[in-house]
N, C-alpha and C positions, 0 to 999 in steps of 0.2 A: 504494499500499499504505500502512495506517494506521502511524503511528509507535507505536501502543500495541495491545497484545493485549487489555488488560482496563481498563475504566474502573470505579473504585469511587465511588459515589455515597455521601457520608455520611463524616464524619470524627470520629464518636465513637468509643467504645472498640471498637465491633464493626466499624466501616469501617477504622480504622486497622489493627487486627489483620489483617483481610482483606488489606489492602495489602501488609503487612509478609509474610504467610504465603505469598501468592501470587507476590510477587517473589522469594521465596528459591528458586523453582523456575525462575528466569529469565526469567519473564514479565516484560515491559515494561507496567508499571502506572501509570495515571493516577489520581490521589487528588483528586476534585472536593470543595472545601470544606474544605481542608487549612488554610485560614488561620482557622477558626472558633476563637474563644477560649472558654474556659470561663466559666461563669456566676459573677458576683460573689457571694461568700460561698456557695460550692458546699457543701451539708451533706451530700450524698449518699454513702453508704459501700455497696460491693459486698461479697455474702459470695461467694467463690469456692471452687469445690470442687477437689479434686486434678487433675481433667483439666484445668481451666481454667489451673491454676497452671503444670502442665507444658507447656501450649502456650505460655505466656508465657516459660517458661524457655527453650524452645526458640528462641525469636525473640529471646534476649537482653534482653528488658525487665523481667523479675521483679527481678533484682538491682539495677536502675536506680531503683527505688521505694525512696524513703527508709525506713529501718528502721521508724520511728516511725508511717508511714503503712501499714504492714501489720502486722495483730496476729494471731497464731495463736489458734484457738479449740481448747482442750483439752477443753472439756466443754461439754454443752448440758442445760439443765433447761428442761422443757415444763411448765406447770401448766394444768389444767382449770379449770373453774368449779364445782368441787365439792371439799369437802375430801379431801385425800388422793389426788386424781385427778392423778397426775405420771408423766412420763417423761423417763427420763435417758439421755444419751449420755455415752461416755468415749473419749478417744482412746486411753488405756491398755488397754481392753477390746477395742479393733481392732487392737492392736498397730503404732500409728502415733503419729507424733511429734504430729501435730495433725487436728482433724477438719475443719477449714476454715480460711480467712483471711479477715480482714475487712480492705478495703482502702478508703483515701481514694480516692475517685471522681476528683477534680481531679489528684492526683498521678499516678494510674495512666494518666489520658489525656495529662498532660504527658509521662510517660515514653515512652508510645506516639508521641507527635507528634515527639519528640527521636529516635527510632529511625526513624520514617519519612523525617524530614528528611535523615539520613546513608545511608538505605538506597539502594544504587547504582542499582536499577531501578525507583525510585519517583519519581514527577515530581508536583509539586503543580501543579493548574490551577484556573483560576478561571472557566471556561466549559466547556460539553461539548465532548469532543473524540471523533473517530471511533475506535471500538475493536471489536474482534470480540466480546468478551463484556461486559455489564454487570453489575456486582454492585451491587444496590440495598440500602444499609444506612442508609437515611435515617429510620429509626425508624417508629414506629406512625401518623405522619401523612405518610408518604411521598408526595410529590407525583408523582413520576414513576411509582409504583404505580397512582396514580389516573388518570394520563394514558394509562396502558397499558389502561385499563378492567378493572383486576383489582379485585373487590370483597373487602372484609375486614369482614364483619359484626360487629359488637360488641354483647357483651351487658354493659351497664353494670350495676355492682353497686350503684350508689347510695350508694358509699362514696368516701373519699378517704384517701390516705396522707400522714401527717404526718411530716416528719423534722427533726431538729435533732441538734446536738451538745451532750453533757452532760458535766459533772464530777461525779464520785460521791466521797463521802467515804470509801466502802470501796473497797479495791482490787478490779478485776474478775477478777484472777487466771485470765484466758482463758476466762471462763464467760460463754456467751451464753445469755440468760434469754428465755422467750417465755410470754406469757399468752394463753390462748384465753378470752375473757370475752365471753359472748354480749351483745351482737352485734359487738364489737370484739375486735381480735388486736393485742397489743402485744408489742414485741420491743426488748431492750436488748442491744446488741452491742459487745463489747469492741473498743475502738480508742485506740491509744496516744496520740492527738490529741485535746484540746490538751494534756494531760500524761500522762507515762507511767505505767501501771498504773490510771489513774484516769478515762481518757476512756471515753465511751460514745457509740454512734450510737443514735439513737431512730428507730424505724419504728413508728407507729401507725396501724392501720386502723380507722377510724370511719365510721359513717353521715354523710351530708353534712350534716344540720342539726347532729349533734354537732361535726363538723369546724369549721363556722361559730361555734360557741361557743367550741370550743379556741383557735382562731386570733384570737378577737377579746378573748380574756382577758389581763388584764395578766400580766406574767411571774410575779408570786408566785401569783396564782391558778391559772395553768397547772401551775406546779410543784406545787401543792398536790393538783390532780387527778392529776397523773402519780405522786405518791408514794401516794396511795391506790390507783391502779390496780395499782401494782407492789408493793404491801404493804410499802413500805420495804425491800425485799431488797437493794437496791444500796446503801442507805444514804441520806443526804440528798442531793438533786441539786440541780444548779445549771446554769442554761442558759449555753452557752459559743458559742452562733450564734444567728442569727435562726431563725425556724420557716419551714418550707417545706411546700406541701401540692400533690397532684396528683390528679385522678381515677381510680378503679380501673375495670378492665373486663376481660373476657376476650375475645381476638379470635384469628381464624385466617384468613390469607388463602386464598382460594378456589383460587388456585394459586401456587406458588413458583417456577415457570419458565415460560419461553416463548422464542420466538424471539430469541436473543441476549441474554437477561437471566435473572437468578436472584435470589431474595429471600433476606436473612439477617437475624437479629436480629429486633427488635420491628417491622421492616418485613413479617415473615412471620408472627409471633404474639406475643401479649401474653397474660401470666398473672398472676394475683394474687400480690403480693410476699410473702405469709405464708411460703412456703418459700425464699425468696431465691435463686430459681433464674433469674430473669428473664436476667441477663448470662451466666450459665453456659451457658442454652440457645442464646444468641445465638454464643457462642465456640464451642461445639460444632458449631453450623451451619459456622462457618468452617473448623474443623479437617476436617469431613467434607467440604467442597467442595474444599480443598486436596488432600485424599487421593484424591477422585475424578477431578480434573483430572491429578494426578501420575500416576494409573494408567492414563489414557487410551491407545487404540492409537494409534500415531504418524501413522497415516493419518487418525484421527477428529479434526475441528476443534473448538476450544474451545465454539463454540456449538452444537455437534450435539445435537440434541433427546434422543437415547438415552442422551447421557452425563449431561445435566443430570437426566434421569430417575432415573439411579443416585443422584445426590444427594438427589431428591425422595423416593426410597423409603428411603434411609437415615435421612432425618430424621422422617418421618412418625410413626412408633412412638414414639420419645422425646418429641417434642413433644405427641401426643395423650395420652400417659401422664401428662406433667407437667400439662397442662391439666385432666385429669380429677382428679388428685390435688388440685391446689389448690382447683379448683372444688368437689369433694366435700367436703373438710375445712371449706372456708368456710361450705358449706349446712348441714352437719351442725352446726358450733359456732355457726352465727347462729340457728339455730331456738330459738324460746323453749318449745318444746313439752316438756313433762316426761318423755315417753318418749324423745324425741332427747338431752335433758340426761343422762339415765340411761345410755342406750347410749354416748355419747361418753365420759363419765367413766369408766365401766366398761371401755371399751375401751382408754383410755390406762393404766389400772392393770393391765389383763391384759398389753398387749404389754410393760409396764415388767418384769414378772415371767418373760417368756419369753426368755431371753437369747439364743438361736438367731435368732430372729425379729428382734430388735433389732440384732444384728450383719448381718442381711440388709438390713434398712432403711438401716442407716449406709453399709454397702457401697455399695447403689446410688446414695445420695446423693453419697457421696465420688467415685464414677467417673462420675457424669451420667447 
């Protein structure tokens, strides 16, 4: 008999969360890759919705994140590529404390690693061990998924995301800003690192050729381009970290489960970051898998095909919906056609004046 019920492959945020969530049900969990260290100068920042925060709270991880590494978003301002085309969301109109949280990626993963190290039913392993069920959380380039013969077709966007940390002369006041500027998308996210009230996380999606230009620019020239793109809305900006970049694509695995294995997170699906929902989708995968396994019939084994099908059915709708939303928005706002430009900017303004619809959209985003 194997000493482990579940082998979690991958020790990023999703894999660590999966190990913790499943071990809390009493399963003996092996975590492969637990010794992985965060990248030097990790400039990533995650936008977490209410459901993701609730999951982390249930695992006793949320409060372990330093206060300055998690910043509430009270308001969000979206700007189209025409004068007056705006969309605004407010926590106050939703009767909530905050719309979302922006979290330092390295600190989140550090808190998760610490929790996994002290979890009584989680064991770090440095090689594959026998287990009834394998949870693959190795990311979009999962080697195990490839060995299993599971295809994950990718639609390359011909874009790259550029990330960095910034210091702004104006206080961020918990306001997240986003500009849809054909063909790029720019977001400035409030994050109290490196300085409380004045830190920002940059996520800038641009065509590949433009990314090459921006990454090659001296710091002063890059900041000048950024100031122009953001219309100076956040005040004077200063780089507080190196710049990082990664290719953007849309992808979905052709199967998310099979005999003795299941996919979660980026190993199962990848979406454009313009909505900030990538990690939220992965954590929702974990929550759904944990609920399905907890509700299984006592006689049904962990790797039972019908059991894993329940997980797949629960996740196919939300993942397809988010993929369609992000891809649709990108295609609409990337188009240079005058009619598309007119439609998207009128659409922003129309939604901004329809309060019930705005509340519905915000509620769907908050709940994942």
